[in-house]
N, C-alpha and C positions, 0 to 999 in steps of 0.2 A: 289626514288621509291623503294619499298620493293621487296625482292626477293621472290620466291615462298616458300621457306622454312620459312622465317620470317612471311609470311602470314599465313601459316598452324599453325605455333606456336601461333600467335596471335589469330587465329580462335579457337584453342584449349582452350587457356585461357579464351577466351569470353563464350565458351559453359560451361566451369566450373563456371564462374561467374554466368551463367544464372542458372544453377542446384542450386547453392546456394541461389539464390534469390527466386526460386521456393520452396525450403524447408522453408526459411525464412516466404514466403508468407502462407504457410500451417500452420506453427507455429502461426503467428498472427491471421488467420481465426479461428484456434482452440481455441485460447485465448478469441477471440471475441465472439465466439459461447458459450464458458464457462461462460463469464460475462453476456451474455444475458440471458442464462438459470438461473444463480443465482439471477439476478435482477427480472426475471419473478416470481421466487419462493417467494422471498421477498415481491413483490408487492402484490402477492396473499395471502400470509400470513397477510399482514396488512390490505388488504381489508376485510378478514373474521375473523378479531379479534373481540372477545366479549368484552363487557364493563368491565367485571371482568379482563380480560388480560390486557387492557389499564391501568386500575387502578393499577394493580400489577406492570406493567412497570414502571409506574410514580413514584410508592413508591421505587421501586428499584434504579432508577435514583436519586431521592432526597436523599436516604441513601448513594449511592455512592458520590454524590457531598458533602454531610456534611462530610463523611468520609476523602474525598480529601482535604476539607477546614481544617480539623483538623491537617492532616498531613503537609499541607503547612504552618500552623501556628507553628507546632513543629519544622519544618526545619528551618523557619525564626528565631524562638527564639534560636536554636542552633547556628546558624550563628552569631547572635547578641552576643551571649555568647563568641564565639570564638574570635570575634573582641575585646571584653572588654579584654579577656585574652591576647590577642597580644598587645594591647595598653597599659595594665597595666604592661607587661613584659618590655616594652621599658623604 
């Protein structure tokens, strides 16, 4: 059985833990609200896009993908060249 002093200490620790949990809850609720606002804004922008904006986005995506493919091909060729150098040195 716990003494009065030990119980007071335990109660104090539990109160501190509760305060920490309350702070954490506020942080999570704030993050959730921010995410909700961001999603609402993005959804609103997508719904009200014009055809010209859609076409521009598709073109930008296609340009990005083609550039990414070229970069990947360059990296693959470089790695293959390094393999040949290493194999040739042995």
